[in-house]
TIFI-882623 format. One record per residue (C-alpha): x, y, z. Coordinates in steps of 0.5 Angstrom, whole numbers, always signed. Example, Ala and Ser with C-alpha at 12.3 -4.5 7.8 and 13.67 -1.06 7.14 Angstrom:
     c1     c2     c3
    +25     -9    +16
    +27     -2    +14
REM end
This chain:
     c1     c2     c3
   -174   +387   -179
   -171   +384   -185
   -175   +379   -189
   -173   +373   -192
   -174   +373   -200
   -175   +366   -200
   -181   +366   -195
   -184   +371   -199
   -183   +368   -206
   -186   +362   -203
   -192   +365   -200
   -194   +369   -207
   -193   +362   -210
   -198   +359   -205
   -203   +365   -206
   -203   +364   -213
   -204   +356   -213
   -210   +358   -208
   -213   +363   -213
   -212   +358   -219
   -216   +353   -215
   -221   +358   -213
   -222   +360   -221
   -222   +353   -223
   -228   +351   -218
   -232   +358   -220
   -231   +356   -228
   -238   +355   -231
   -239   +349   -233
   -239   +347   -239
   -232   +350   -241
   -230   +345   -246
   -233   +340   -251
   -238   +335   -248
   -239   +328   -251
   -245   +324   -251
   -244   +316   -252
   -250   +313   -256
   -249   +305   -254
   -253   +303   -261
   -251   +304   -268
   -251   +310   -272
   -258   +311   -275
   -262   +308   -269
   -267   +311   -265
   -262   +313   -259
   -258   +316   -264
   -263   +320   -267
   -265   +322   -259
   -258   +324   -258
   -257   +328   -264
   -264   +332   -263
   -261   +334   -256
   -254   +336   -258
   -257   +340   -264
   -260   +345   -258
   -255   +344   -253
   -249   +346   -256
   -253   +353   -258
   -255   +353   -250
   -248   +351   -248
   -243   +355   -253
   -239   +348   -253
   -239   +343   -258
   -243   +337   -257
   -240   +331   -260
   -244   +324   -261
   -240   +318   -261
   -243   +311   -262
   -241   +305   -258
   -245   +299   -260
   -244   +292   -257
   -246   +287   -252
   -253   +290   -251
   -251   +297   -249
   -246   +295   -244
   -240   +297   -248
   -242   +304   -249
   -245   +305   -242
   -238   +302   -239
   -235   +308   -242
   -239   +313   -239
   -239   +309   -232
   -231   +310   -232
   -231   +317   -235
   -228   +323   -230
   -233   +325   -225
   -234   +332   -229
   -240   +332   -233
   -237   +332   -240
   -238   +325   -242
   -246   +323   -242
   -249   +317   -244
   -256   +315   -247
   -258   +309   -243
   -264   +305   -244
   -267   +299   -240
   -262   +293   -242
   -256   +296   -239
   -259   +299   -234
   -265   +296   -231
   -265   +289   -234
   -257   +288   -234
   -256   +287   -226
   -261   +281   -226
   -259   +278   -233
   -252   +278   -233
   -247   +274   -228
   -242   +279   -229
   -242   +287   -231
   -237   +291   -232
   -240   +296   -228
   -246   +297   -223
   -251   +301   -225
   -254   +304   -219
   -247   +305   -216
   -243   +307   -222
   -248   +311   -226
   -252   +318   -224
   -259   +318   -228
   -260   +325   -230
   -266   +325   -234
   -271   +321   -238
   -271   +323   -245
   -276   +319   -248
   -281   +313   -247
   -284   +308   -252
   -289   +303   -252
   -289   +296   -255
   -295   +294   -259
   -297   +287   -260
   -297   +284   -267
   -300   +278   -270
   -300   +275   -278
   -305   +279   -282
   -309   +273   -283
   -309   +271   -276
   -317   +270   -274
   -316   +274   -267
   -318   +281   -268
   -318   +283   -260
   -313   +281   -254
   -318   +276   -251
   -319   +273   -258
   -312   +272   -259
   -311   +269   -252
   -316   +264   -253
   -313   +262   -260
   -306   +261   -257
   -309   +257   -251
   -312   +252   -256
   -305   +252   -260
   -301   +250   -253
   -294   +249   -255
   -295   +250   -262
   -295   +257   -261
   -289   +261   -261
   -287   +268   -261
   -281   +272   -264
   -277   +277   -260
   -272   +282   -262
   -267   +279   -258
   -266   +275   -251
   -267   +279   -245
   -270   +285   -249
   -276   +289   -248
   -279   +285   -253
   -278   +279   -250
   -279   +281   -243
   -286   +284   -245
   -288   +278   -248
   -286   +274   -241
   -290   +279   -237
   -296   +278   -242
   -295   +270   -241
   -295   +271   -234
   -301   +275   -234
   -305   +270   -239
   -302   +263   -237
   -301   +262   -244
   -296   +257   -247
   -291   +259   -252
   -284   +258   -255
   -279   +264   -255
   -275   +265   -262
   -270   +270   -261
   -268   +274   -267
   -262   +279   -268
   -267   +286   -268
   -273   +288   -271
   -273   +287   -278
   -272   +279   -278
   -277   +278   -272
   -282   +282   -276
   -281   +278   -282
   -281   +271   -278
   -288   +274   -276
   -290   +276   -283
   -288   +269   -286
   -292   +265   -280
   -286   +262   -277
   -288   +265   -271
   -295   +267   -268
   -294   +274   -264
   -289   +279   -263
   -288   +285   -258
   -284   +291   -261
   -284   +298   -262
   -289   +300   -268
   -284   +304   -272
   -280   +298   -273
   -286   +294   -276
   -289   +300   -280
   -287   +297   -287
   -290   +290   -285
   -297   +294   -283
   -297   +298   -289
   -296   +292   -293
   -302   +288   -290
   -297   +283   -287
   -298   +284   -280
   -304   +287   -276
   -304   +290   -269
   -308   +287   -263
   -306   +292   -257
   -301   +297   -254
   -297   +296   -248
   -298   +304   -245
   -302   +305   -239
   -307   +310   -244
   -308   +309   -251
   -303   +313   -255
   -304   +319   -259
   -301   +316   -265
   -306   +310   -265
   -312   +312   -262
   -316   +306   -264
   -311   +301   -261
   -313   +299   -255
   -308   +298   -249
   -307   +291   -246
   -309   +294   -239
   -316   +296   -242
   -317   +289   -246
   -317   +285   -239
   -311   +286   -236
   -311   +292   -231
   -304   +295   -229
   -301   +292   -235
   -295   +297   -238
   -289   +296   -241
   -285   +301   -244
   -278   +302   -248
   -275   +308   -245
   -268   +311   -245
   -265   +317   -241
   -258   +321   -240
   -253   +319   -235
   -246   +321   -233
   -241   +318   -228
   -243   +317   -221
   -239   +323   -217
   -241   +328   -222
   -242   +335   -218
   -250   +336   -216
   -250   +343   -219
   -247   +340   -226
   -252   +334   -226
   -258   +340   -224
   -255   +344   -230
   -256   +339   -235
   -262   +336   -233
   -265   +343   -233
   -263   +345   -240
   -265   +338   -243
   -272   +339   -240
   -272   +346   -243
   -271   +342   -250
   -276   +337   -249
   -281   +342   -248
   -280   +345   -255
   -286   +343   -259
   -281   +342   -265
   -277   +337   -261
   -284   +334   -259
   -287   +333   -266
   -280   +330   -268
   -280   +325   -263
   -287   +323   -264
   -286   +322   -271
   -281   +316   -269
   -287   +314   -264
   -283   +317   -258
   -286   +320   -252
   -282   +326   -250
   -279   +325   -242
   -277   +330   -237
   -277   +331   -230
   -272   +331   -224
   -266   +327   -223
   -269   +324   -217
   -275   +322   -221
   -271   +319   -226
   -268   +315   -221
   -274   +313   -217
   -277   +310   -224
   -271   +306   -225
   -271   +303   -219
   -278   +301   -220
   -277   +298   -227
   -271   +294   -224
   -276   +291   -218
   -281   +290   -224
   -277   +286   -229
   -272   +283   -224
   -278   +279   -222
   -280   +277   -229
   -273   +275   -231
   -272   +271   -224
   -278   +267   -226
   -277   +266   -233
   -269   +264   -231
   -266   +269   -236
   -259   +269   -236
   -254   +272   -241
   -246   +271   -241
   -242   +276   -243
REM end
C-alpha cells in the first residue's frame, strides 16, 4: 500500500509536538532566573530577609535570584505584581501582615484578593513589638502604665508607625484589653514616631525593638513590655504583656514568601523545602536574630492556617475600631 507522504510528515510533526510538551513538563524547576519582589524600600528588614535567602537559594537552584524592590501603598503595589504573575513559581514576593491579613478588612478595594490570588509558601520570620514610653515616665511596669494612662484620660496619646500598621493595631488590641482611653497619632515610619515619644509629644508606642535602639541607648525612651507569647531570648529581662496581667495577648509582625495562586504544588513544595533548609542554618538564624527577627519555617499549609487565624483576629479589631483606608 502506498503511504501518503503528507500524512507521514503530519504524524512526525505531531509526535515532535508531543515530545516537546513532555520534555517541557519534565524540565526541572528552576530552569531560568527567579525574581523576588520586596514590597518595601531597599535596606528595610524585608529587603534584608530577601537578600539573605537569595544568597543561599541561588546556589541551591543554580539560577540567579533577582531582588526587585517595589515599595508603595502599604505593600499593595509589590504584592499585586506577585498576584498577577504567571503561575510558574518564577515570581515570588515577601508579603507581610498589612497587604495580606489586614488589607482585606481595611481597604474598600484592593487590586488583588490575597486568599484567592496568592499562594502562601512559607513563613520566613516573625518579630514581636515592644511597648515603649518616655524615659522619665513614672511607670516601670505594665500595670503601673495602665494606671497612669487611665488617670490621664483623653490626655493620653500614642504614636504609631502608620495608620493600619502592626504598631497601630497592637495598641488598639491593648486598649481593648485594658479599657484605656487614648488618642492615636500616626506617623510615616518608626523614626518620627520614636522621636515624638522621646520628645513627649506622645506617651506610648508599640514598635519593633531595632527601630527604637538608638533612643533606648540614648536613654530617651524605655521599654515596658514585649508582645510575644514568651519572653524574647534577646531581651530576657523584658516581661511579656501576657505575663503582666493580660493572658493570651500576642502580637507579631510577620512576613513570608508568596507566589501566584495556581502555581504547581510540586514547585511550591520545592521552594518551601529549600527555604526551610536555609532558615535552619545557624548562621542565617544568628543574622536574623541580630536584627530582632525570629526565623520561621514550616509547611505551606501551616502558613496558610496562620494567615487565616491572623485575619480573623485582626479583622475583628479593625472592625471594632472602624479603620478604613482608601487607595
